[in-house]
Structure formats: C-alpha cells, structure tokens
N, C-alpha and C positions, 0 to 999 in steps of 0.2 A: 951785022950779024948779032950783035948785042941787042939791037932793036928788035930783031926777030924773036929772040928768046924772051924778051920782055913781053912782047905781044902774046906769045904762047902762054907765058906764065899768067898773064892777066886773063886771057880767055879761059885757061884751065881753072883759074880761081873762080871766075864767074860761073862756069859750068858746075863747079863743085858747090858753090853757094846756092845755085839754082836747084841742084839735086837735093841738097840738104833741106832747102826750103820746101821743095815738093814733098819730100819724105815727111817733114813735119806736118804739112797740110793733110797728107794721107793718114797720119796717125791721129790727127784731130777729128777727121771724119769718122774713122773707125771707132774712136772713143765715143763720139756722139751717137753713132749707131748702136754701140753696145749699151750706152746709157739709156737710149730709147727702149731697147729690148728689155733692159732691167726694169725700167719704169712700167712698161706694158705688163710684164710678168707680175710685178708687185700689184698693179691695178687688178689683174685677173685674180690673183690670190686674195686680194682684199674683197673683191666682189664675191668670190666663192665663200670666204669667211663670213661675209655679211649675210648671204643666202642661208648658210648653215645656221647662223645665229638666229635668223628670222624663223626658220623651220623649227629649231629647238624651242624658241620662245612660244611659237604657235602650239607645238605639241604639249609644252608645259601648261600653257593656258587652257588647252582642251582638257587635259587631265585634271587640272584644278577645278574647271567648270563641271566636269562629270562628278568629281568628288563632292562638290558643293550641291549639285542637283540631287545626288543620292542622299546627302545629309538632310536637305530640306524635305525630301520625300519621306524619309524615315521619321523626321520630326513631325510632319503632318499626320502620318499614320499613327504615331504615338499620341498626338494631340486628340485625334478622333477616338482612339481607344480609351483615352483618359476621360473624354467628354461622355462617351457612352457608358463607361463604368460609373462616372459621377451621376449621370441621369438615372441609371439603374439603382444606385445606392439611395438617391433621393426618393425614387418611387417606393423602394422598400421601406425607407424611413417613414414616408407618408402613410403607407399602409399599416406599419407597426403603430404609428401614432394614432391613426384612426381606430385600430383595433383596441388600443389601450383606452382611448376615450369612450368607445362603445362599452367596453368592460366596466369602466368607471360609472358610466350612466346606468347600466343594468344593475350593478352592485348598489348604487345609491337608490335606485328605484325599488329594489327588493328589500333593502333595509329601511326604507322610508327616511333617508337622511337628506338634509338640505345641502345643496351644492352652490358654492359662491359664484362659480363661472356661469354667466348668463347663457352662453351657448350650451353648456351642459344642462342647465335647468330646462332650456327649451327642448333639448333632445330627450330629457327624462320625461317631460310632459308629453311629447309626441309618442314616446314608447308606451307610456301609460295609456294614452288614448287608443293607440293601436291594439294593446292587449285587451282593453275594455271592449273595443269593437269586435275583436275575435271572440271574446267570451259571449257577447250578445249574439253574434252569428251562430256560435255553437249552440246556445240555448234555443234560438229560433229553429235551428236544424233539428235539435232533439224534439222540440214541440211539434214540428211538422212531420215527424217520422212515426206517428202513432197510427190510429185507425183511419181507414179510407172507406168511403162508400162510392160505388160506381153504378151508374145506370146505363144499360146497353140496349140499343135497338137491334133486333134480330130480324132480318129480312130473308126468308127462305128462298133458296134457289133450286134445291133438289129435295125430293121426298120419296119415301117408300110407297109400295102399292096400297097400303092402308089408307093413305090420304088421297082424296080426289083433287085437292089443291095443296100448294105448299104453305105450311104454317108461317104466320107472321106474329111477332110478339116482342116482349121485353124481358130483360134479365137484370136482376140486381145482385151485385157482388159486394160483400163486406170483407175487406182485407184487414187482417189483424196485424199487430206489430210483432208477432211471433214468427220466427223462421230460423233458417240456418243456411250455411254455405254448402254447396255441392260442387266441389272443384271451383271452376271460375264462375259458377252460376249461383244466384241468390234465390233460395226457395222460401216463399212466404205462404203461411196458412191462410185460407179464406173460406167463406161460406157463400153459396149461391142459390138463388131461387128465382123463378119466373113463371110466366104464363103465356101461352101461345094459342092463337085461334086458327082453326082449320076445319075442314069438312071431311066426312067419310061417307062413301057410297055403300049402302047396304040394300041388297035386293032392288037395285035401281033407284033407290031413294037417297037423297042427300041428307045426311044427319050431321049435326054439329059435333065436331071432335076437337076439343081444345085441351090438349094435355098440359099439365103443369110440371114443374121441375123443382127439386130441392136436393142439394148435395153439399158434401164437405170435401175439401181438397186444398189445392194451393196453386201457386204459379212459379215458374222458373223464369228468371230474367238474365240476359246476357248483355253486358256492356251498356245497360240502360237503353237498349234499343230493340232487341229481339226478345219476345216472350212466348211462353206456352203455358196454358192454364188448363187444369183438369179437375173435375168434381165427380165423385161417386155418390150415388144416392138413389133418388126415385125419379123416374120419367114416366108420366102417365099413370097407369095402374100397377106398375111393377118396378123392379130395380133397373137401373141404367146409369149412364154417365153423360157428362157434357164436356166437350173440349173446345178451347178457344185459343188460337195462335195467330201471331202477326207481329206488328211493330208497335212500340210505345214511343210517344213523343215527349217523354218526361224530360229528357235532356234539353229539348227546345222550349217546352212550355214553362217548366219550373226554373231550370238553371239559366236558360238563355233569356227568356222574356219575363222571368220572375213572376209567373202567374200561380195562383193557388190551386190549380187543377191540372190534370193530365188527360191526354186523349190516347186511346188504344184503338187500333184498326186491324181487323183480320177476318179470318173465317171461323164460323161457329158450327159445331157438330153435336147432334143429340142422338142418342140411341137408347131404346128401352126394350128389355127382353119380353115384357108383357105390357107394352105401352097401351094397346087397345084391348086389353083383356087377357085372360089366361091363354098362353100359347100363341099369342099374336104379337110377334116382335116387329118393330119398325123403327124408323129414324128419319131424320132430315138434316140438311146442311144448308148454310146460307152465309150471308155477309153480316158482320157485326161491327158496330162502332160504339165505344163506351167512353163515358166521361167520368173520371175519378176525382173526387174532392176529399182532401184531408181535413181532419178535425181532431 
C-alpha cells in the first residue's frame, strides 16, 4: 500500500513537472510571437518615418530649387537691364562727346585757332573745305541764275481761215533775272519775238503771209516741272498775244545731268486782233520746243 502511494506521488509529480514545463514552453512561444509583432510594428513605423522624411526632404529640396531658380532669373533680368542701361549711357556719352568735339572744331574754325589734337585739326580742315565748297556752289548758283536766252522751233498744227497753210517759224525768248513768287509758283519776266512763214489766199491767188511777233510778259513755273508762258504785244499788223505751256526739263538737265542748258516742250498759241490787216483777226497753234541757255 505504501508502494502504491509512492507510485501515485511520483506520477503526480511527473505530471506536475510536465504541466509546468509545458506552460513555460507556451509562455516562451507567446513571448516570441509578441516580440515578433513588436519588431514588425517597429519596422513598419521606421519605414513610415523614412518615407515621410524622404518626402519632406524632397519637398524642401523642391522649394529651395524654386527659390534658387527665381533668384537666378531675377539676377539675369537685373543683369540685362543693367547692361542695356550701360549701353544706353555709353551711347549718350559718345553722342555728347561727338557733339562737344564738333562744337570745339567749329569754334576753332570760326576763331582761326590752332588745335593740337590731330583728329580735331583734320576735322577742322574738312569742315573748312566743306564750307568753301558750299560757298563756291552758292556763287555758281547765283552766277547761273541771271539772264537766259531761248530759241524755240514753232511747228503749226492748226490755223485760222486767213491762212491757206499753217505757219512754221521760230521764237526767241529772253528771260530776265527779275521776278516774284505767286503762291507756290515762280513768275519770271521775259521778252519774246519771232517770225513765222505762211501763205494767204486772196481772190484765188496764194500770197506770202509771214506775220511777226513781239511781246512782253513772263512765265510761271511750278515745281521746276510745269510751266506756262504768256506775252502781250504785237502779232502781225496789230495787237495780240502769244502763249506757251508745257513741261520744263530743268530738274533733269541742270540739276540731274549738270548741263548748262534747259529744254522746254509744249504747245504754242498765237492770236492777233488785226494780224492780217485792220479788222482781220486770226491765229494759229502748234507744237513748240525750246532750248534755254543761261549766261
């Protein structure tokens, strides 16, 4: 009986030891699981913290880059403005210096002073030569603006009943240097005279009828291109007038080609109240071309 108790005690003890050991094993596994969960949680938190740190660093870098780009752009714009202003100031300074040098040259030239600067001396010499050339040109222009003599060919195209054929002849015009302005027009006083040959039929017979012309008048010129000329005086045997209008090539001949003469082209008209005798008025018209020479 004692042996039986001992066996029970031993078995109970073994079972208790086994139960305690099993409980200890269960506690160790639970602790390991909890430790793993804690480690996983810590790793997740660390990853989240790392991602947040990366995003914050990226945002900070982007902000700094934007600020830096804006600063560089502002600096570039300021540099361009400064360069443009400096270039403008340099240009103004150069213009002011040139104006000062020019004033100095003119002052020296007017006062007849010697200038030590070779460049200034050269500029003064050029200015003097230029002024001399202008004076010579002005003198030549004045000398060429005096009296003119023009010879015109008059070819008749239409004639009155007095003529059996259209007269043909020549006209000489002496243009004086005297005149005045009429608004935009230049009026110059001139003298004209000429002779024209024609025929007159009387009682079926052809008779020579060659009227002459003499008159005093002038011409109007517009823009050195269009002109109109008129003379009152004598045509044939009585009072009459002569008219001549057309274009003048003065701008081309004298100013363009530098020639000493001028050409006028236009239509010529003659009328006499008593060209063929008392009470016999007639006239004729034709083409006229004149060569004017100044002296």
